[in-house]
Steps between C-alpha positions, in 0.01 A plus 500: 500500500435680172342312214746331256544678178471332158814434291390777267444751788840433648675505174348844411591618836866383458527637142396849615817499719711469181410867406735667749859425616371477859242231383755320318733486806202385706440204256866393517487531878192279515657246265821491697316440831305221336816342367668526842197343672474200257862461401388506122685751291297687238588375149712731312252569223183523716360835613458598868113510442488148364724368787276669770187367337634146487617529851167625633301255305701204627443624864114539453524887526328542172135378434437251215 
């Protein structure tokens, strides 16, 4: 199992995806998959990056 990334490392990784249309689509896909898995919709004004970070933090996928 790979080592957990810190919040800052994961945020930087996700933000780098914002640079391209394919990356933005990837972020939206991840956010949609997380929403489907939890039944929690992403708030209208939150970014996909924030939604993903919160989801991963709540599930212990990001190190403190």
